[in-house]
C-alpha positions, 0 to 999 in steps of 0.5 A: 459529490465525493464518494467518501461522504456517503460511506458509513463509519464501518466502511471507512474503517474497513478502507483504512485497514485495507490501505494499511495492509496494502502499505505493509505489503507494498513497502517491503516488496518495493524495497526488495525489488529496488535492492535486487535491481541495484544488485543486478546493475552493480555486477 
Protein backbone atom coordinates (compact mmCIF):
# COMPACT_ATOMS: atom_id res chain seq x y z
CA UNK A 1 0.00 0.00 0.00
CA UNK A 2 1.01 3.60 -0.50
CA UNK A 3 3.00 5.06 2.36
CA UNK A 4 1.05 8.33 2.14
CA UNK A 5 -2.15 6.60 3.29
CA UNK A 6 -0.62 6.11 6.75
CA UNK A 7 0.50 9.71 7.18
CA UNK A 8 -1.27 11.95 9.64
CA UNK A 9 -2.50 15.38 8.48
CA UNK A 10 0.37 16.96 10.43
CA UNK A 11 2.93 14.84 8.59
CA UNK A 12 1.34 15.69 5.24
CA UNK A 13 1.49 19.40 6.07
CA UNK A 14 5.14 19.10 7.14
CA UNK A 15 6.01 17.29 3.91
CA UNK A 16 4.28 19.95 1.82
CA UNK A 17 6.16 22.74 3.61
CA UNK A 18 9.48 20.90 3.17
CA UNK A 19 8.84 20.34 -0.55
CA UNK A 20 7.92 24.01 -1.00
CA UNK A 21 11.13 25.08 0.75
CA UNK A 22 13.20 22.74 -1.42
CA UNK A 23 11.59 24.18 -4.56
CA UNK A 24 12.18 27.77 -3.38
CA UNK A 25 15.89 26.94 -2.99
CA UNK A 26 16.32 24.63 -5.99
CA UNK A 27 14.78 26.84 -8.72
CA UNK A 28 17.10 29.85 -8.19
CA UNK A 29 20.10 27.54 -7.69
CA UNK A 30 19.44 25.73 -10.98
CA UNK A 31 18.90 29.06 -12.77
CA UNK A 32 22.22 30.40 -11.47
CA UNK A 33 24.07 27.22 -12.47
CA UNK A 34 22.54 27.26 -15.96
CA UNK A 35 23.38 30.91 -16.55
CA UNK A 36 26.93 30.36 -15.26
CA UNK A 37 27.33 27.36 -17.56
CA UNK A 38 26.03 29.28 -20.56
CA UNK A 39 28.33 32.20 -19.78
CA UNK A 40 31.35 29.88 -19.70
CA UNK A 41 30.30 28.26 -22.99
CA UNK A 42 29.85 31.65 -24.69
CA UNK A 43 33.46 32.74 -24.04
